[in-house]
VOMI-426138 format. One line per 4 residues: for each residue x, y, z of N, C-alpha, C. Coordinates in steps of 0.001 Angstrom, whole numbers, plus 500000, padded with zeros to 6 digits. Layout:
<rs>
X,Y,Z,X,Y,Z,X,Y,Z; ...
</rs>
This chain:
<rs>
770609,454783,912964,771841,455710,913017,772916,455462,913769; 774127,455667,912900,775277,455185,913510,775720,456274,914765; 776230,455700,915805,776403,456732,917098,777816,457195,917394; 778086,458572,917518,779510,458759,917900,779999,458821,919376
781224,457910,919766,781487,457759,920987,782713,458311,920999; 783137,458425,922317,784594,458709,922498,785250,457785,923834; 786541,458103,923944,787261,457289,924932,788559,457890,925253; 788701,458180,926444,789885,458844,927017,790910,458046,927432
792103,458047,927013,793220,457339,927409,794338,458205,928489; 794987,457436,929242,796109,458429,930037,797439,457891,929765; 797450,456716,928934,798912,456314,928684,798749,455857,926969; 799856,455929,926433,800137,455828,925240,799815,454131,924616
800425,453520,925715,800133,451713,925710,798715,451466,925539; 797998,452332,925943,796304,451839,925977,795872,452220,924458; 796373,453078,923494,795830,453655,922299,795653,452379,921563; 794442,452627,920540,794027,451376,919521,795179,451295,918743
795324,450114,917911,796067,449972,916824,796135,451011,915764; 795053,451676,915521,794855,452198,914303,794827,453673,914655; 795456,454066,915732,795798,455199,915876,796631,456397,914897; 797539,455987,914605,798322,456729,913838,797723,456576,912452
797113,455783,911927,796486,455791,910553,795369,456910,910563; 794682,456967,911600,794020,458108,911758,794536,459632,911673; 795369,459513,912497,796475,460761,912468,797400,460947,911616; 797109,460522,910384,798199,460561,909370,798373,461736,909048
797562,462975,908929,797653,464007,908631,798425,464981,909344; 798610,464845,910598,799288,465480,911517,800093,464896,912510; 801464,465353,912178,802619,464456,913240,802470,464882,914761; 801697,466077,915199,801428,466232,916527,800526,465794,917099
799822,464817,916357,798630,463767,916888,799109,462318,916938; 800391,461958,916238,800667,460603,916235,801830,460134,917050; 801565,458881,917404,802421,458571,918362,803830,458749,918921; 804507,458833,917841,805954,459309,918088,806161,460472,919003
805366,461471,918413,805216,462849,919081,804420,462655,920449; 803393,462064,920726,802676,461954,922021,803637,461214,923106; 804188,460189,922625,805430,459614,923220,806550,460579,923879; 806718,461537,923107,807801,462686,923580,807177,463540,924813
805857,463661,924675,804749,464398,925659,805056,463272,926946; 804690,462084,926836,804629,461087,927647,806030,461052,928471; 807181,461088,927723,808352,461135,928327,809051,462276,928986; 808399,463327,928368,809246,464678,928704,808305,465701,928612
807225,465803,929025,806283,466864,929129,806830,467895,930111; 806290,469062,929902,806640,469836,931280,806233,469021,932693; 806881,469585,933750,806580,469217,934731,805214,469255,935431; 804649,470411,934893,803129,470717,935418,802095,470429,934410
802560,469239,933799,801419,469175,932560,801074,467574,932743; 800100,467244,932494,799413,466128,932283,798601,465622,930747; 798836,464630,930353,798305,464556,929145,797093,463529,928907; 796295,463806,928162,795234,462861,927934,794933,462510,926337
794588,461392,925916,794663,461113,924620,793210,460541,924279; 792376,461210,923484,791210,460865,923259,790785,460278,921759; 790022,459026,921992,789818,458219,920809,788471,458363,920512; 788020,458735,919043,786863,459065,918663,786142,458085,917841
785105,457308,918056,784436,456243,917455,783142,456370,916728; 782839,455737,915393,781693,455714,915086,781358,454112,915089; 780587,453817,915841,780359,452265,916399,781804,451925,917038; 782341,450953,916307,783396,450471,916920,784639,450938,916361
784609,451866,915156,785735,452268,914400,786211,453564,914622; 787581,453519,915158,788277,455014,915452,788409,455704,914219; 787521,456901,914450,787553,457872,913111,788164,459402,913340; 788440,459468,914576,789130,460627,914943,789863,460639,916412
790892,461316,916532,792039,461611,917631,792043,463046,918041; 792076,462938,919410,792430,464324,919871,793209,464475,921326; 793916,465761,921458,794838,465748,922585,794115,466484,923832; 794557,466272,924836,793898,467307,926098,795060,467299,927025
795320,468565,927636,796272,468773,928430,796214,469668,929688; 796203,468945,930925,795997,469707,932330,797277,470251,932725; 797041,471667,933107,798410,472421,933660,798065,472885,935055; 799187,472351,935621,799076,473196,937141,800039,474171,937108
799227,475435,937427,800371,476605,937251,800859,476941,938389; 800557,476242,939585,801101,476515,940768,802464,475756,940932; 802881,474834,940110,804317,474368,939928,805110,475216,938938; 804610,476233,938457,805484,477213,937765,806375,478042,938305
807829,478000,937809,808720,478826,938524,808725,480599,938052; 807869,480625,936859,807839,481884,936417,806671,481889,935655; 805980,483143,935244,805240,483277,934152,805631,484097,933150; 807079,484396,933402,807668,485201,932077,808010,486292,932724
809169,486703,932560,809996,487927,933493,810178,488999,932436; 809928,489275,931391,810311,490319,930550,809596,491629,930717; 808314,491418,931128,807458,492777,931456,807369,493079,933083; 807981,493831,933510,807781,493996,934916,807147,495305,934924
805638,495067,935032,804838,496257,935225,803697,495759,936039; 802594,496715,936371,801699,496497,937438,800538,495436,936728; 800325,495494,935356,799666,494762,934837,799988,493224,935082; 801232,493100,934787,801968,491812,934664,801839,491160,936203
802064,492039,936997,801729,491447,938697,800406,490914,938746; 799589,491937,938349,797635,491756,938594,797818,490287,937825; 797927,490308,936488,797948,489076,935857,798337,487908,936577; 799493,488084,936843,800201,486554,937856,799317,486524,939070
799002,487537,939907,798135,487235,940929,797070,486566,940570; 796332,487192,939324,794814,486318,938997,795285,485045,938634; 796098,484316,937818,796511,483406,937250,796979,482399,938622; 797556,482557,939547,797887,481953,940728,796565,481398,941322
795665,482535,941793,794354,482560,942515,793589,481941,941911; 793249,482118,940541,791702,482036,940196,791706,481127,939019; 793403,481033,938374,793047,480166,937057,794466,478849,937079; 794838,478613,938359,796010,477845,938563,795847,476388,938172
794577,475779,937914,794194,474635,937433,793376,474824,936093; 794187,474587,935054,793794,474574,933568,793885,473463,932856; 792701,473300,931977,792479,472177,930876,792401,472730,929811; 793234,472219,928870,793312,472624,927535,792800,471431,926704
791964,471690,925601,791664,470776,924632,792396,471169,923490; 793227,470536,923088,794470,471203,922152,795817,470816,922849; 796723,471650,922022,797953,471578,922645,798511,472826,922818; 798759,472959,923908,799040,474463,924443,800584,474619,924314
801452,473939,923831,802745,474005,923446,803284,474548,922267; 802174,474142,921405,802487,475101,919951,801324,475655,919198; 801599,476118,918291,800600,477239,917711,800063,476497,916603; 798730,476576,916365,798317,475938,915119,796968,475048,915438
796240,474453,914427,795017,473716,914797,795618,472145,914820; 795978,471959,915963,796421,470577,916128,795962,469836,917317; 794635,470211,917433,794071,469504,918840,793380,468219,918653; 792727,467872,917044,792192,466890,916847,792513,466645,915125
792003,465600,914838,792078,465047,913332,791294,464177,913338; 790385,463895,912141,789708,463034,911726,789937,462252,910239; 789501,461235,910143,789926,460378,909016,788482,460300,908104; 787393,460492,908649,786047,460540,908059,785704,461823,908088
784431,462263,907379,784006,463478,907405,782967,463380,908830; 783262,464712,909444,782471,464920,910428,781710,466269,910850; 780786,466353,911246,780415,468053,911138,780950,468645,912493; 781230,469963,912393,781926,470729,913538,780819,470552,914740
779573,470351,914659,778788,470625,915964,778975,469320,916548; 778990,468376,916093,779640,466905,916682,780756,466845,917455; 781833,467541,916812,783040,467734,917141,783110,468591,918533; 782173,469814,918137,782144,470689,919501,781518,469839,920892
780397,469107,920383,779742,468460,921463,780902,467174,922210; 781490,466729,921419,782547,465441,921951,783709,466204,922670; 784214,467486,922324,785348,468282,922965,784642,468551,924380; 783341,468904,924217,782757,469268,925559,782399,468418,926705
782010,467210,925910,781892,466003,926982,783159,465577,927697; 784182,465511,926904,785594,465102,927494,786135,466165,928155; 785961,467367,928001,786018,468217,929302,785753,467974,930334; 784467,467693,930343,783499,467296,931536,783750,466028,932216
784253,465187,931563,784573,464024,932021,786203,463940,932689; 787215,464921,931969,788366,464974,932718,788311,466059,934008; 787570,466797,933918,787184,467608,935145,786554,466870,936095; 785796,465839,936086,785342,465025,937128,786451,464072,937390
787423,463468,936581,788512,462602,936846,789285,463556,938296; 789388,465066,937966,790240,465730,938569,789602,465949,940014; 788311,466217,939933,787262,466331,940988,787588,465523,942294; 787871,463961,941827,787935,462786,942527,788896,462787,943116
790123,463710,942631,791435,463778,943233,791642,465217,944248; 790266,465739,944260,790205,466966,944967,790942,468334,944378; 790894,468044,942976,791214,469228,942137,790433,469845,941385; 790252,470881,941648,789054,471760,941065,789744,472674,939924
788987,472060,938643,789805,472669,937116,789098,474152,937358; 790152,475139,937170,789202,476653,937400,788834,476655,935675; 789778,476930,935025,789556,477423,933413,789687,476238,932404; 788446,476104,931733,788690,475013,930289,789110,475945,929060
789782,475588,928052,790034,476297,926973,790182,475240,925887; 789660,475820,924769,789678,474738,923581,790382,475827,922519; 791657,475306,922300,792413,476387,921524,792876,476208,920213; 792968,477398,919476,793495,477269,918266,792957,476944,917063
791648,477521,916602,790820,477389,915428,791167,478186,914624; 791324,477843,913320,791166,478704,912171,789905,479329,912034; 789605,480649,911489,788283,481313,911433,787342,480275,910826; 787437,479847,909795,786219,478900,909438,785994,478069,910238
786695,477361,911157,786202,476364,912246,785559,477112,913278; 786145,478292,913685,785560,478963,914736,784180,479450,914571; 784065,480015,913399,782651,480336,912556,781489,479370,913257; 781943,478016,912677,781128,476957,912688,780728,476440,914244
781966,476506,914897,781992,476050,916423,780878,477007,917224; 781092,478151,916976,780157,479136,917556,778658,478984,917414; 778377,478234,916340,776969,478086,916359,776214,476693,916892; 777374,476149,917788,776978,474909,918570,777232,475181,920001
777569,474068,920482,777700,474051,922220,778787,475240,922560; 779530,475658,921580,780557,476601,922157,780018,478117,921995; 778824,478290,921391,778147,479539,921564,778257,480547,922873; 778102,479796,923843,778131,480620,925150,779564,480678,925698
780427,480308,925178,781701,480346,925639,782463,481774,925273; 783401,482306,926027,784071,483352,925444,785141,483123,924479; 785058,483566,923123,786137,483486,922306,787242,484560,922317; 788246,484063,922306,789298,485029,922623,790652,484992,921206
790898,485923,920732,792138,485821,919665,793395,486449,920280; 794190,485698,920582,795658,486256,921117,796366,486662,919539; 797745,486503,919969,798622,487184,918630,798250,485968,917646; 798367,486362,916442,798191,485588,915227,799258,484669,915165
798922,483614,914381,799741,482757,914124,800717,483198,912896; 802071,483356,912854,802720,483876,911552,803155,482395,910777; 802434,482439,909213,802551,481518,908649,803543,482194,907537; 804161,481334,906790,804789,481677,905530,804466,480781,904151
803565,481257,903574,803254,480311,902226,804296,480349,901157; 804937,479242,901020,806121,479673,900096,805801,479659,898922; 806644,480525,897910,806257,480601,896513,806709,479510,895730; 805659,478850,894823,806059,477829,894307,807148,477802,893290
807296,479024,892915,808249,479390,891854,809685,479274,892420; 809839,479381,893684,811086,479574,894435,811809,478073,894392; 812858,477707,893912,813310,476652,893781,814981,476454,894601; 815484,477552,894651,816532,477773,895649,816553,479026,896642
817433,478972,897599,817505,480113,898464,817512,481612,897790; 818486,481353,896586,818588,482671,895777,817436,483343,894923; 816478,482245,894862,815252,482699,894286,814432,483566,895328; 814335,483078,896362,813822,483715,897491,814488,485119,897779
815760,485286,898106,816550,486532,898096,816084,487558,896938; 816122,486856,895939,815813,487641,894603,814692,488548,894678; 813335,487767,895472,812569,488304,895400,811862,489388,896427; 813037,489620,897206,813066,490807,898277,813037,492031,897632
812564,493038,898250,812809,494422,897863,814333,494974,898191; 814452,496062,897896,816080,496335,898163,816284,496479,899682; 815509,497343,900153,815613,497333,901793,815905,495863,902434; 814958,495102,902168,815050,493734,902710,816047,492957,902319
816650,493074,900982,817580,492526,900738,819016,492674,901150; 818850,494286,901551,819972,494572,902472,820127,493985,903528; 818883,493966,904225,818626,493416,905712,819327,491985,905542; 818843,491163,904638,819458,489984,904445,821128,489668,904415
821709,490440,903657,823082,490691,903396,823499,491039,904744; 823191,492022,905540,823665,492412,906768,823781,491391,907697; 822502,490563,907843,822473,489571,908629,823463,488834,908476; 823593,488129,906960,824561,487403,906900,826050,487612,907006
826189,489012,907001,827732,489344,907245,827777,489487,908853; 826944,489696,909220,827333,489442,911017,827330,488118,911423; 826680,487225,910924,827022,485816,911449,828401,484903,911184; 828768,485911,910321,830434,485133,910262,831192,484817,911270
831733,483716,911246,832346,483311,912566,831308,482098,913206; 830272,481989,912877,829196,480930,913473,829140,479959,912347; 829167,478753,912817,829193,477616,912006,827956,476805,912584; 827097,476251,911760,825765,475382,911985,825738,474182,911445
825281,473203,912022,825210,471857,911514,824305,471213,912340; 823446,470181,911903,822392,469321,912462,822932,468500,913428; 822351,468372,914661,822936,467583,915593,822478,466204,915569; 823061,465115,915851,822738,463807,915868,821737,463648,917320
821455,462463,917417,820664,461978,918950,822065,462145,920004; 823108,461733,919676,824011,461274,920304,824690,462874,920619; 824974,463699,919902,825100,465041,920204,824143,465897,920965; 822882,465870,920746,821913,466432,921443,822099,465757,922840
822376,464590,923388,822479,464176,924480,823927,464782,925085; 824687,464858,924198,826057,465417,924833,825773,466938,925219; 825047,467479,924321,825192,468892,924735,823718,469269,925498; 823173,468357,926092,821758,468679,926518,821716,469586,927748
822614,469795,928816,822704,470673,929662,822663,472178,928985; 823895,472391,927925,823865,473673,927200,822678,474041,926362; 821804,473019,925518,820688,473256,924894,819471,473740,926006; 819458,473084,927092,818543,473719,927932,818903,474967,928561
819832,475109,928884,820550,476474,929325,819991,477671,928369; 820499,477406,926840,819866,478450,926046,818353,478355,925640; 817759,477450,925826,816155,477349,925704,815740,478191,926806; 816223,477773,927948,815616,478381,929178,815599,479922,929394
816993,480268,928786,817181,481759,929261,816186,482610,928097; 815733,481883,926548,814523,482570,925942,813338,482200,926631; 813094,481182,927186,811583,481175,927706,811506,481919,928815; 812457,482113,929663,812265,482993,930892,811842,484303,930616
812597,484679,929441,812300,486139,929292,811101,486325,928133; 810183,485551,927953,809039,485538,927127,807946,486163,927987; 807374,487143,927273,806099,487897,928058,805453,487270,928829; 805017,485828,928687,804169,485061,929459,804052,483352,929303
804416,482787,930193,804685,481444,930027,803598,480450,930833; 803104,479409,930613,802188,478458,931240,802986,477109,931360; 804052,476978,931211,805211,475866,931269,806324,476157,930581; 807181,475123,931178,808512,475229,930806,809085,473415,930411
809745,473271,929511,810124,472039,928958,811019,471522,929818; 810902,470049,929774,811657,469220,930529,813354,469252,930022; 813967,468987,930794,815384,469129,930010,815893,467886,929253; 815112,466765,929459,815116,465873,928183,814321,465776,926849
813682,466873,926948,812488,467079,925772,813359,466918,924431; 814399,467575,924232,814736,467950,922745,815322,466403,922331; 816214,465692,923267,816681,464160,923156,815610,463209,922799; 814633,463440,923725,813342,462574,923663,812772,462697,922241
812719,463898,921714,812049,464489,920487,812731,463720,919302; 814169,463701,919475,815172,463164,918502,814913,461658,918527; 814684,461246,919562,814879,459581,919662,813386,459046,919408; 812233,459759,919390,811050,459380,919097,810650,459630,917544
811154,460576,917344,810797,461116,915425,811991,461144,914732; 813059,460999,915028,814122,460572,914273,814362,461643,913208; 814610,461371,911935,814757,462381,910951,813576,463427,910669; 812373,462979,911199,811465,464103,911031,811438,465162,912189
812365,465059,913056,813018,466557,913882,814254,466519,913823; 814402,467866,913656,815758,468566,913377,815976,469625,914500; 816987,469215,914751,817900,470299,915847,819276,470841,915092; 819331,472207,914864,820473,472691,914230,821186,473428,915209
822384,473207,915321,823218,473878,916482,823937,474909,915839; 824155,476237,916581,825015,477373,916254,826153,477369,917081; 827564,477204,916480,828794,477197,917109,829498,478350,916755; 830358,478938,918033,831114,479946,918032,832566,479394,918527
833451,479437,917902,834754,478736,918392,834693,477321,919123; 833519,476528,918576,833441,475243,918816,832540,475217,920379; 832248,476436,920727,831141,476503,921635,829504,476832,921269; 828721,475874,921497,827228,475952,921120,826601,477194,921852
826318,478084,921128,825837,479602,921313,824139,479712,921002; 823647,478809,920272,822413,478933,919962,822117,477449,919170; 820239,477281,918984,819798,476303,918177,818406,476520,917868; 818090,476014,916817,816753,476158,916700,816261,474647,915955
814691,474380,916354,814359,472919,915890,813207,473053,914835; 813132,472160,914243,811968,471786,913159,811294,470484,913344; 810154,470530,912637,809607,469391,912866,808770,469251,911599; 809257,468167,910635,808619,467904,909210,807185,467233,909404
806164,468073,909078,804704,467641,909335,804053,467486,907948; 804309,466712,906958,803593,466505,905954,804225,467487,904727; 803564,468421,904427,803947,469456,903483,804157,470710,904222; 804102,470693,905315,804138,471895,906135,805357,471836,907159
806291,472567,907315,807378,472733,908101,806919,473359,909434; 806962,472708,910374,806808,473351,911765,808002,473808,912453; 807964,475061,912815,809047,475343,913499,808733,475208,915091; 809709,474777,915854,809745,474535,917360,810385,475362,918133
811021,475090,919198,811742,475940,920397,812928,476131,920034; 813558,476906,920390,814789,477538,920075,815413,478263,921267; 816851,478226,921222,817532,479036,922263,818775,479721,921674; 819309,480630,922800,820604,481377,922156,821028,482048,923227
822402,482453,923138,823071,483278,924177,822659,484501,923641; 822261,485418,924870,821843,486699,924526,822848,487623,924011; 824284,487643,924471,824820,488537,923949,825486,488245,922561; 825585,486876,922084,825921,486788,920657,824615,486748,919857
823297,486771,920349,822356,487069,919731,822296,488441,919337; 822767,489582,920016,822806,490803,919601,824121,491117,918864; 825104,490613,918795,826058,490703,918229,825969,490140,916728; 825299,488935,916694,825348,488112,915309,824137,488024,914744
822980,488868,915323,821771,488782,914540,821508,487331,914721; 821439,486576,915575,821486,485090,915677,819753,484955,915228; 819113,485476,915794,817814,485261,915705,817040,485380,914294; 817448,486475,913710,816990,486654,912275,817648,485751,911282
819056,485405,911601,819722,484346,910712,818998,483014,911051; 818737,482545,912064,817847,481487,912314,816588,481491,911411; 815852,482328,911451,814493,482701,910659,814976,482341,909122; 815791,483101,908632,816348,482734,907499,816981,481448,907230
817410,480896,907988,817941,479293,907863,816838,478575,907666; 815803,478508,908671,814510,477987,908393,813846,478053,907208; 813571,479388,906705,813172,479336,905481,813894,478814,904269; 815211,478852,904159,816117,478284,903399,815837,476706,903362
815764,476301,904493,815361,474467,904533,814260,474618,903852; 812828,475158,904162,811809,475045,903861,811530,475172,902070; 812184,475944,901752,812246,476356,900126,813178,475147,899598; 814195,474825,900000,815190,473645,899326,814587,472267,899387
813664,471842,900527,813070,470845,900606,811631,470664,900042; 811133,471810,899531,809985,471706,898728,808529,471647,899713; 808680,472622,900744,807569,472463,901451,806721,473609,901156; 805441,473466,901554,804338,474470,901058,804102,475943,902002
804586,475454,903199,804297,476452,904237,805036,476300,905125; 805514,477172,905880,806146,477124,907451,805473,478020,908264; 805264,477077,909557,804495,477656,910509,805531,478283,911455; 805618,479582,911883,806521,480389,912513,805888,480436,913872
804523,480212,914511,803954,480622,915602,803626,481778,915631; 803545,482416,917095,802742,483476,917598,803767,484211,918418; 805101,484593,918216,805874,485537,918766,806663,486276,918113; 807341,487243,918307,808379,488126,917462,807720,488318,916207
806403,488954,916101,805490,489070,914906,806237,489680,913787; 806965,490945,914112,807260,491990,913438,808480,491444,912743; 809674,490738,913363,810684,490254,912734,810351,489305,911666; 809299,488421,911950,808991,487389,911250,808255,487668,910046
807524,488813,910198,806902,489441,908793,807913,490084,907937; 809175,490377,908633,810234,491053,907691,810912,489862,906818; 810832,488589,907208,811233,487953,906367,810160,486993,905301; 808834,487374,905889,808021,487031,904678,806769,486223,905119
806505,486029,906372,805501,485468,907402,804375,486438,907430; 803092,485648,907116,801910,486816,907167,801127,486213,908435; 800443,487272,909164,799664,487041,910116,798383,486217,909649; 798187,485204,910576,796900,484440,910537,796070,484297,911800
794806,484847,911706,794129,485051,912906,793594,483768,913509; 793668,483261,914784,793178,482066,915172,792395,482352,916283; 791157,481554,916706,790501,481679,917600,790506,480515,918637; 790500,480923,920173,790220,479898,921224,788935,480185,921874
788366,479105,922677,787261,479259,923247,787348,478983,924878; 787126,479685,925840,787206,479647,927208,786197,479562,928106; 786326,478929,929306,785259,479599,930172,785756,479069,931794; 784965,479615,932649,785615,479374,933872,784401,478806,934786
784812,477816,935671,784221,476863,936395,783284,477595,937526; 783703,478843,937982,783166,479958,938724,781996,480670,937881; 780763,480262,938108,779751,480955,937077,779795,482517,937236; 780161,483195,938267,780262,484726,938322,781596,485245,937452
782545,484564,937731,783628,484942,936944,783486,484580,935328; 782778,483709,935121,782664,483366,933687,781683,484119,933095; 780839,484621,933991,779556,485651,933473,780562,487269,932753; 781799,487355,933655,782296,488772,933357,783633,488292,932364
784099,487296,931843,785299,487027,931389,785241,487793,930083; 784370,488271,929515,784690,489250,928287,785178,490509,928863; 784943,491032,929935,785736,491972,930731,787039,491872,931294; 787127,490410,931834,788309,490286,932665,789604,489586,931737
789440,488927,930773,790511,488280,929749,791177,489063,929383; 790585,490447,928306,791399,491110,927877,792360,492049,928633; 791903,492205,929933,792912,492870,930598,793997,492164,931091; 793965,490812,930975,795066,489721,931374,796205,489494,930219
795543,489845,928918,796385,489846,927878,797349,490709,927712; 798699,490435,927411,799618,491345,927275,799332,492161,925970; 799347,493354,926228,799120,494351,925034,800160,494050,923962; 800003,494200,922861,801031,494115,921579,800740,494724,920795
801778,495811,920459,801700,496990,919062,802887,496135,918441; 802576,496340,917279,803490,495719,915975,803148,496275,914706; 804094,496313,913908,803982,496993,912566,804217,495580,911625; 803320,495229,910629,803641,494082,909710,804629,494689,908826
805860,493955,908266,806535,494365,907020,806114,493519,905773; 806392,494082,904951,806044,493747,903542,807166,493718,902872; 808129,492496,902792,809428,492530,902415,809805,492106,900745; 808815,491793,900183,808775,491404,898652,808426,492502,897787
809106,492451,896740,808845,493541,895622,807381,493647,895188; 806861,492580,894968,805455,492776,894621,804303,492933,895614; 804590,493230,896853,804046,493628,897941,803922,495064,898194
</rs>
């Protein structure tokens, strides 16, 4: 019987030659993106790359990330209430050393990929063993990993994983992933706009009217480098005002991304009187268009409905370039649903190294999660 083994690497230079062939279906596990993480990961993050083998053949690849939350400047400053302060205290004191099996920087099932059929029971066992080995690695450095999280599984996978070694872990569902399955009949942006009901067509027209005076263009690597300080300032403003953060990107993250991924990574700048006032980014991932980080000037965003226009522009790009779906991630759910994205539930699994805390995780975890009330919008005539 063939045995399945794994090997953990701490550097891209150590990876097997066939890594990208195995990771072919997911750009977030291919070496160009992993080099971005190696060159410009958040300062409180360390990455590990996992090769999974059948005998000596590489058949799967996975990503793990260690986060030191003690190095974080802020957990997010938008919600100033007792629950937020309590959550921040708990994270600082009982969860400051966290290990994620998966990619904590993005939304979606991007933690592992296989090029051979493998049952989820084996996947769960391997990921669990990898977590134990990485925990031992840190223990030797006198760092105790507080929490281990296996993140972002679609429901069909989560159901199977619960039947295996994940069964004793706490399963959590945070905000849903907003995914826009593009209608195959839309060939142009006009087709998309024509599908709106009157209310949402009026919203589209109003947003387009508001953004007059703003010019947009895709930035080259040289332009990204030239505008690096300003791009980071715009990103950082949005990141600090998020309800919850576990990392902040490094300043050179976007230039590193462009350098490594070339035409597959797109950064679009929004200019007012030749000044950069906003940007959005995209990663071309096969037939999926992945939205990535963005930033904007708060005052201009309010005046020009900049964020909504960014969502429309990303959708336009997806339609005109014939992508099947756009992954919009798990923030600003209501406004994303107003442009056509639908909520897709995703699960994660988590445990605490302290057995007493872990026993009551089902009581503790929901109290730490920011409460979210939102109304799903249905913008199309046939909905």
